N, C-alpha and C positions, 0 to 999 in steps of 0.2 A: 224464495225466488231462485236460490241455487239449485234446489231439487227440481223445481219446475223447468230449469234451464235445460233439462235433458229431453226437451221436445219442441223444436220447429225446424223445418227443413230449409228455409230460405231466409238468410239474414238480410235480404234486400228486397223483400216483397211485402205487400200490405196484407192486412187481414182479408181473408177470402170472402167475407160477408159483403164487401163493397161491390155492388153491381156496376156494369158498364155505364148505364145511364147516370147513376149517382156520381160515378167518377167524373164523367164529362161535366156535370153540373158544378162539381167542386173545382174542376180545372177552370171553368169559366169564372168562378168566384175568386180565383187567384191561387188556389192550391195546386201543387205540382203532382202530376200523375206519372207513375213509372210503369214500364212494361217488362220488368225483369222476368216474370213467369210467362211471357208471351200472352199476357192479358193486362188490361188497364187497371191499375190499383193505386190507391192514394199513398204518396210518399210518407205522410204523417203516421201511417199505420205500420210502416216497415220496422220489423224488430231488429234493427242493426243500423250502423252508420252508413249512409249512402250520400254521395255528393252528386248533384244533378246539374247539368248545364243544358238549359233549354235552347231552342233554335234562336230566340232573340239574344240570349246571353252569348251564344257562340258568334253570331254575326257582329254584335256590338263590341266584342272583344277581339275579333279577328282570328279566333281559334279555329284551326282546321286539322291538326294532327295530335297524336298522343302527347307529344312534348308540350304542346299548348295546354291540353286538358289538365295534365298533372301539375303544371306550375300554378294552376288556379285552385288546387285542391290541397287542403291541409293534411299533413301526414304522408304525403306522396312526393317523391322526388324522382328525377330521371337523369340518366347520362345517355346522350344520344349523339351518334355521328362523329365522334372524335377520331375513330379509326377508319370507319367506312359507313355508308348510309344505313346498312342493316344492323349496325352495332348499337343495340338499345338495351338498357338495363333499368327497370323500374323497381323502386324500393317503396314498399308500403308498410309502415309501422315496423321497420327494422328487418323485414324479409326482402331479400334482394335477389334479382335474377342474375345468375352467374354467367358472365360472358363465356360463350362457347358451350354453355349447358342449355337446358331447356328453360323456357320462360317460366316466371312464377306468377304471371297475370294472364288469365284467360281473356282473349279478345273475341267477343261475340258480335257479329254484324248482321242485323236483320234475322237473328235466330240461328245463324250458322257460325260454328266455332272455327276460327282461323288456326292453322296448324304450324305456322312458321314464324318464329320470333322476328325474322328479318322484315316482315310486313307490318310490324306493330306501329311504327312511326310513319307509315306512308299515308298519303292523302286518299281517303276512301269515298270521296264524292261529297255531294251536298247533304248536310246532316240536319236531322230534326231534333235529336236529343242524344246526350251522352250521359250515362250513369256509371259512376265509379264506386264499386262495392269493395269494402275492406274486410279482411279476414278470409279464412279458407272458404272457397266457394265450389270446390270440386263436386260435392254431392249433388249439386243441381246444374252448375254451369260447365262441368266437364274438365277435361284434361288441363293440367298445369295452372290450376286456379289456386295454388297454395297460399298466395298472399292476397288475392282478390280477383276482381274481374272488371273489365271495361266493356260495357254493353252499349253498342251504338245502334241507333235507328236512323236510317237514311230516308230521303224523300222518295215516296212512291208516286205512281201515276196520278195525275189530276183528272177531274171530270171533263175539263175543257182544255184546249191548247194553252199552255203557259210557257214562259221562258224567262231566263235571267242571265245576266252577265256581270262580271266584276273585273276590273283591271286595276293594277297598282304599280307604282314606281317608287323606289326607295334608295337609300344610301347604297354605295358600292355597285351601282348599275343593276340593282335588283328589280326584276320585272316579274309580276305575277298576273295571271289571267285565268279565269274560270267561267264556264258557261253551262247552262242547263236548258233542255227542252223536254217538256213533259205533256202528256195528253192521252186521249183515248184513240184506239184503233177501231174499235167497234163497241157495241153495247156491253160486251163482256170481256174486253181486252184493253190494256193500256200500256204505255211505254214510258221510259225515262232514258234519256241520253245526256250524259254530262262529262265534261273533261276539264283538266286543269294543266297549266304550264307554269313553270317557275325557273328562273335563272338568276345567278348572282356571281359577281367576282369575289365575294367573301371579303373578310376584313383582315386577313393575314397575308403578308407579302414575303416573297423569297428575295433576300438581298443578293443572292448569287446569280439568279437567272432573270434579271430584269430586262435584258436586251435580246434582240433576235439572234445576235451572234452567239450568245451563250446557249441558246435554245435550239441550235441546229439539229442536234441529235435527240432532243426531248420536246417534241411538238406539244403545245398546250391545247386546252379546250375551252378557253375563255377569251374575252377581249383584252384582258390584262395579262401580259406575259409573265408577271411576277406573282400571280395569285397562287395561294396555297390551298385555301378551303373553298374554292369555287364549286358551283354545281349548276347543272342544267337538266331538267327532266320534265316529263309529261305523263299523264294517265288519261285513259278514256274508259268510261263505264257505260254499260248498256244493261237495261233491265226491262223485262217483258212480264207482265202480270196478266194471267188468264183466269177468268171465273166462269167455268163451263156450267156451273149451277149455283144455286143460292147457298149451298153448303160446301163448295169446293173451290179452292184457290191454288193456282200453280204460279210460282215465282221463280223466274229464271234470270240469272245475273252472269255477266262476264266483265272482266276488267283486265286491261293490259297497260303496262307502264314501263318506261325506261328512265334511267337516271345515269348521268355521267358527271363526275366531279373529282375533287381532290381527295386525298387520304392522308392519314397520319399527321394530325395537327399537334405534334408533341415536341417538346424539348426535353433534354436530360439534365439533371442536376446531381452533383455529388452530395452525400450526407455522411461525411467521415470526419468526426471531431478532431482526430489526431492531425489530419492534414490541414484542417482549418487553423489549428494552433501553430503548425509549422510553416504553412505557406499562405495563409490568409483566409478571411471569412467566407470567400466564395465557395470553399470546399465543404461548407456546412450551412448553406444559406437557407433561410425560411422559404419554403416553396411559394408562399404568398408574396414574397418580395422579389421573386425571380423576374429578370428582364428578358423577355423573349426575343430570340434571334433565330430566324429560319433561313438556312442556307444550304439546302440539299442540291446535289448536282443532278439528281433524277427528279424530273417533274412528276409528282405522284398522281396516280390515276385510279379511280374507282368506277367500275361499271356494274350496274344492276339492271336486271330484266325480270319482270314479274308477269305471270299470267294466272289469273284466278277465274274460276267458273263454278257455279252451283245451280242446282235446281231443287226447289223445295215444294212439297205438296202439303196442303192442309185441307182436311175434310171432316165432316161430322158423320160418324158412324152410327149415331143414335145413342148407343150406350156410352160413347166416349168420343173425344176429338182426336183425330190422328194427325200427327205432324211428322214428316219424314224428309230428309234431304240427302243428296250426294254432292260432294264438293271436291274440286281438283285445284291443286296449287303447283306451280312450277316456277321456282325462283333461281336464277343464275346470277352469281355474284363473284367478282374478283377485284383485287386491287394490287398494285405494285408501287414500290417506293424505294428510297434509299435503305440500306441495311443498318444494323446496329453494332457492327463488330469492329469499328475503327479503333477503339481503345485496346483491343486485344492484339492488334498488329500482326495477325498471321497472314494478311495479304501484303505486308510491306515489301516482300520480295518480288511482287508482280510489277511488271514494267509500267503499266498505266498508273498504279498507285504511286510509284516513285516519281513519275513525271508530274502528276497533278499536285503532289505534296510539295515538290520543289517550286512549282510555279505559283502556288498559293500560300507560301510561307508568310505568316503574319496576317492572313485574311481574317477579319473579325467573325468569331462564332460565339455561342453562348458561354458565359463564364462558368467555371474556370477552365474550360477546354481551350485548345489552341491548335495551330498548325505549324509544324516546324520547331526546331530547337528542343527536341525531346518532349514536347507537350503531348498530352493525351488528346487524341481526336475524339470529337463527340459522335454519337450516333447521328445519322442523316447529315453527314458533312459534305462540303463542296468537293472534297477529293473522292477518288474511287476506292479508297482503302477500306470503307465499311461494307463493300459489297452491295448486293441488291436483295430485296425481298419480294416474293410473289406469294399471295395468299388467295385461295379459292374456296368458296363454300357454296355448293349447289345442292338444292333440295327439290325433289319432286314427290308429291304425295296425293293420295286419294282417301277420302273419309266418307262415312255414311252414318246416319242416325235415324232411328225410328222411335217415336215417342207417342204414348197414349195418355190422355188426360181426361178426367171426368169428375163428377161429384155434384154437390148442390151448395146452398149457401152456408151449410154447417160443416160438411166434410168434402174435401177435395183430395184427389190422388193423381199421381203420375207414375208411369213405368216405361222403361225403354231399354234399347241396346245401342251400342256405339262401336264402330270399327274404324281403324286407321292403318294404312300401310304407307311407309315413307322410305325413300332412298335418298341418302345424303353422301356427298363426297367432300372431304376436307383435306386440303394440302397446304403446307407451308414450306416454301423453297428459299434457301439461301443461295444466291448466285454470285459468280465472279463478275465484278464490274470492270469491263474493258473499255469503257467510254463509248459503247455502241448501243446503249439503251437496254431495255428489259424485254425478254421474250415471254409473253404472257402464256406460260404453260407450267403445269405442275412439275414437270421434269424435262430437261433438255440437255443434250450434249453439244449443242451449237457452240463453237469456240468463242462467239461474241458474248455469250452470257451463260456459260456452263453451270449446271447445278453442283453445289459444293456440300450441301446438307439438306436433308429432306425428311419430312413426315408426310404421309399420304395414305389415307384409308377410305374405304367405302363402308358406310353404315346402313343397315337395314333394320327397320322397326315395325313390328306388328302389335297393335293395341286392340284389346277386346275389353268391353266394359258393359256391365249391367247396372241399372240404376232404378230407383223407385222412391216415392215419397208419399206421405199422407199428412194432411193439415186439417185440424179439427177445432171447431169453435166449441169449447167446453161449456161456456155459458156466455151470455151477452157481454162482449168486451174482452173476454179471455180466450185467446187462441193459442194452440200448441201444435207442434208438428215434429215429424221425424223424416229425414231423408237418408238414404244409403246409396253408395256407389262402390262397386268393386271393380278395380282395374287390374288387368294383366298386361304387362308390356314385355314382349320378347324382343331382345336386341341381339344383332349379329354384326360382326365386323371382320373385314378382310383387308390385308395390307398390300399396297402397290409399290413399295420402294424396291428398286432394282437391287438384286443381291450381288451382281457381278461388276458393279461400277465402283470406282474408287475416286477419292478426292485428289485435288492438286495441292491445296494448301491447308485445309482444315483437318485436324487430327484428333486423337483421343486422349493425349496426355499433355497436360500443361506443365512445362518444366521451369517456368520462372519468368521474371520480367527484368532482365538485365537492360539497363539504360532505357527503361520504359517500353521494351519490346517483349512481347509474349512469343514463346516458341512452342510449336505443336508438331506432332508427328504426322506428316501428310500421308498420302496414299492409303487413306483409311476408308472404312465403310461410310456410305451416305447417312446411315443411321446406326448409332451405337448398339441398338437392339439386335443388329445382325452379327455383331462380333461374337464368335464362339466363346470368348472369354466371359461374356455376359450372358450368353444364350447358347448352350451346347448344340442346339439344333441348327443354329446358323440361319434360321428363318423366323420371320414374325408371322406366326400361324393365325388361323381364324379363331375368333373368340365368340362366345355366346353366353348370354345371361338372361334370366327372366326375373322381372320385378313385379310384385303383387302388393296390393294395398286395399283395405276396406276403409272408406271415407264416410263416417257418419256426420250428420249435421243436425243439431238439436237446438230448439229455442222456444221461447214463449213471449207473448206480448199481452199486455193488459191495458185496455183503454180505461184509465181511471176517471176521466171526464171527457167531454166532447173535445177538449183542447189539450189533453195530456195523455201520452202513451208511455208506459214503462216497458222495458224489454230486456231480455238476456238471451245469450246464445253460446253454444260451444260446438266446435268442429275439429275435425282432423284434416290437415293439409298434406298433400303428397306431390312430390316430383320424382319421376323415375330416375334411377341411376343410369349409368352409361359408360362409355369408353372414351378415354383420351386417345390421341394418336398413338399407334404402336411404337414402342421404343422410348416413350416419355420417361419412364422410371429409369431406364438405362442411361439416358442423358444426364439426369440429376445425379445418379450414383457415380458415373464416370467423372463428370466435370466438377461436381460440388462435394459430395460426401467422401469420395476417395481422395480428393486433392487437398481439401482443407477442413474436413470433418464438419460439414455444414449442419448435419443432424436433421435433414429434411426427409420426411416420409411422403413420397409420391408414388402412386400406382398407375398402371395403364388402364384401370377402370376406377369408377367412383360409385359410392353407394347411393341408394335412394335417400331423399330428404323427406322427413315427416315432421309435422308440427301439431301441437295441441293448443288450441286458442280459445280463450274465454273472453266474453264481452258483456258488460252490463251498462245500461244507460236509460235516459229518458229524453223525450222530444215533445215539443208542444208549441202552441201558438196562442195568441190572444184573439178574441172575437174580431172577425173581419180580416184576419191574417195581417194585422199591422206589424206584429212581432212574431217571428218564428225562431225557435231556439232548439239546441240539441247539446247534450253532454254525454260522454261515454268513457268508461275506463276499460282497459284490456290487459290481458296477460297471455303470453305465448311462450311455450317451451318447445325448442327446436332440436331435433336429433339429426345429426349428420347434415348440417346446413351446407349446401354446395357453394363453393367459393372459387373465384377465378384467380389463378396465379400466373404471373408473368416472370419469365426467367431470361436473362441475357448473359451470354458468355461466348467462349470460343466456338461454340456450336451455332452461333447466330442467335436466334430467339426461340423460345418455347412457350406455348400457351396451354395450360392444363386446368382442369377442374379437380379440386380436392374437396375433402369433407372436414368441417369443423364439428367435432363429436357432439358438443352440447352448447347451446346458446339460450340465454334467458332474456325475454323482452317484456316490458310492461310500460304502460303510459296512460295518458289522459288526453282527450280530444274534445273540443267544444266549438260550436258555431252559433252565430247570431245574425239575423237579418231583420232589418227594420224598414218598413215602407210607410212613412208618415203621411204621404199623400199619393195621388195617382201618378206622379211623374218622378219621384225621388226614391231611390233604394240605397240603403247603407248596409254593408255586410262586414263581418269579421269572423275569422275562424283560426284556430290554432291547435297545435299538437306538441306534446312533450313526450319523448320516448327515451326510456332508460334501457340499457342493454349490458350484458356481460357474457363473455366467453367462459364457460364453466369447465370445458375440457377440449383439448385440441391435440390429438396425437401427431398430426402433421408438423406442428410447431409447438411443442409443449410449453415453451417460455412465454407464449402469448395468453395463457390463462389469466383471466381478470381484465383483459382488454375489452373494448366495445365491439359490437357487431359492425362489420365493415359496410361502407356505403350508407350508413344510417345517420341522418342529421339529428343532432341533439334536440332540435325543435324546429318547427316551421310556424310562420304567422302570415296570414293573408288578410289584407284590408282592401275593401272596395267601395267605390261610390259611383253611382250612375244616375244621371239626370236626363230624362227625356222630356224636354220642355215644349209643350205645344205652342206653335205660332200661328197655326190655321187648322182647319178641320182635318187636313190630310198631311200636315208637315210638322215635324218635331226637330228641335235642336238637341243633339246628343253631346253630352259631356260625361266622360268616363275616365276613372283613375283606378288602377290596380297596383297594389304594392305587395311584394312577396319578400319576406325575410326568411332566409335559410340558415340554420344554426351550424356550428362547427361540425365537421365531418371527417372521420377517418375512412380511408379507402382500402385498408389492408388489415389483416390480423396483427401484423407487426406494426407497433405504434411507437411507444417510447422505449422500445427494446434495443439492446445491443445485439448485432448480428455480424459474424465473421464474413469476409468477402474474398473475392478472387485475387485481390491485391495484397493479401496477407495482413489486412488491417481490420479494424472493427468499425462498422457503421452503426449509426444511431438515427432513428426515424421520428424523433420528437417533432422535427420541423416539417413532417409530411402531412400534418393535419391541415385541412382547408379551413380558413377562417370563416366566421359568419359574414354574410353579405346580404344587402337588400337591393332589390330591383324595382324601379317605378316605371310603369307604362301609362301613357296618356293617349286619349283619343277624343277628338272633337269633330263633329260633323252635322250634316243635315240629312234627315230621313224623310223622304216624301213617299207618296203612294206608289209611284212608278220609277223613282230614281233616288240615289243617295250619293253623297260626297263627303269624304272624311279625310282628315289629316291625323297622323299618328306618330308617336315617338316611343320606341322601346328602349329601356335602360336610359331614361331621360338624363340622369346625372353622369352617364358614361362611367359607371362603377366598374373598376377593374377587379375581376374575381377569377377564380380557377374553376374550370368545368370539371376537372378530374385530376387526381394525383395517384399514379400507379407506382408504388414502390417496387423495385426489383432488388431486394435486400442483398443478394449475393453479388450483385453488380456494385453495390456500395452507393446506390442513389435511387432516384425516382424519375419517372417520366411524367411530365406535367403538361396539361392542355389548358389554354386560356378560355375564359367565358366570352360571350359575345360583346362587342362594342355597341355603342349607341347606334340605333337605326331610326332614321326619320323618313317618312314617306307620305304619299297621298294615295287614295283609293276612290274609284268611282264605280257606281253600280247602276244597273237598269233592269227593270222587270216588266213583264206584261202578263 
């Protein structure tokens, strides 16, 4: 089996011997059909682990976005929206997408590869099926599929006019609405128009800005003036399908959406044992026990605007089927919020800081921070002493693919080319808070909110790829294949930081903390990378690098019986390297390595990530599909795993991607579904992942720690009853339980780390505890209408969404998970 594992190209597709008619018959009999290779194939024949959510499963669970899909899938976790709407990180079997880096999961919608991680968790319209593939998928699914792929099929035009609508209302004045209209235009053309709307006041409240008086300078965007994590947004999707002949199909799609909401749902906690012994336990509290208090004086705001369009051609050339598409994406995103610099006190001499600090002495903030009396201010405080932050990430790109596919029932092949060009701008601005709000610009000299520190770069990327595959049925029941993809990514960067502007308060040298006050040398460059002492040229010049990688995918499947399939596969995963904002290395060297010998190695660029992944398993069913089961074991060796690092200091904040030299991952995964009768389904799936950092030159003392963002285990349990009460009406009873195991979010775990306060921090208390979430749904489904009540997080379990250690700050930034949500939903269709 190990030798034969050097041959199948698609870990998520069925044996090619299954014809379309046969697949349809099996689907009617209860078997699931997947479309991973752009053709209908049986899930039971797929030589790899694949989780499938059918249309009924999606509707009955209320799932509409990637955050919903992943929480229903063992071995997959997600962190979404804590910072901003486009901030999404998916972890599959220990491989994580680094914030600010490329995604590690390919998102393919109706055969078109999406190119921007910011759209991963958006609503993409009415769904027919979602397939989550695990393991490296780049050989067939394309760019950034190092950990897996999410393959989505949306609803196409119907043969006659149809429509549907759903509206819902839930806790925190949450309103949802979606509608669809579909039908023919002519004998050979059809259309789909659908849209969605959602708004909520969120479950977090600002204790400082609950009144109109406090919000005069900071207008909000919800009905609740104290809301922190509010949101309001909408999308509209249009689709036109033309079939000018029996063998040709043209599929044109366009989507536009806007979202406006809160940002930065974080508190800060200290994790310094010495101070805990001296001043009390709040200085080294377990992150899971933190009591959240939100009191920023800046009402945070995130705005996102997305335009997607694509046109796809499919035709039969006789010797092969041709599939080609061109896709365009334009995503504009920014957020602003309070700054993180209050503890470093370099704004203490500014008049507004002094006024607000005196007026708010004793105002309650998160422990052990305080206001007045020599206390350390927290980040995001009600005073103006922590400054402001403005962050912008815009991306515009165009991509194209041409694919040929042919063969017969024994031998199938594919070959094609892919191209992508993208332009991205990323800026992070620390501004002076004068009490007059935030100017939403990367750089400004406006005296109401002048820029004090800045990173700002333009990034250009050109991607060229060739790919091909062959799949061969060696003998009845034994199928093997090989796929290859070769990627070339050329990346360029240019810097936008002004060279002639100097700061008012932020400096380059930290001289101490007398009486809790930090002293810096002001009148300094906006970016330390411009300082001739760090960079003799005095400029942040253009950068260029090219990353190349061959990605093979090999596997084999053997149908031992009509009800049992054995499989094995191996593949190489790849994520391109890239650039951090110019001057990132100089910031770390200036403020950390030179000041207190932090021993951190950060570069202005980061290397490509590659992984070698093996999987072996079996899947099967009993006659009549009463029981379906699957079990698989896997091993992955990762080189230069990309990891997000967050640094806070007198420079404001810094976000970088670094590399972990070697990480080892291995585990086991299993699933079981039982359908004892026509109306009841019981399911269980679980995953256990072991991981170890083998080498990490960025932080050598973290060797032996676990892979960040990787849950030790996950467990999903489900029960669904559709009890018929008449010929066209069922009662729905559904319960889903998800248990997520303990999780570290940083390479620094139980390690001691020196910090800017001249002390030693320890991050044993930064591990997120295991937590379980129960969701319930009860309703009535009729032929033309439905009504349901639902409860998410029924027990109102308190848990952490994310813990981001900032080791040199001496603490972590923590975000809470969602509170209980109770609501109702009504639907209508014709």
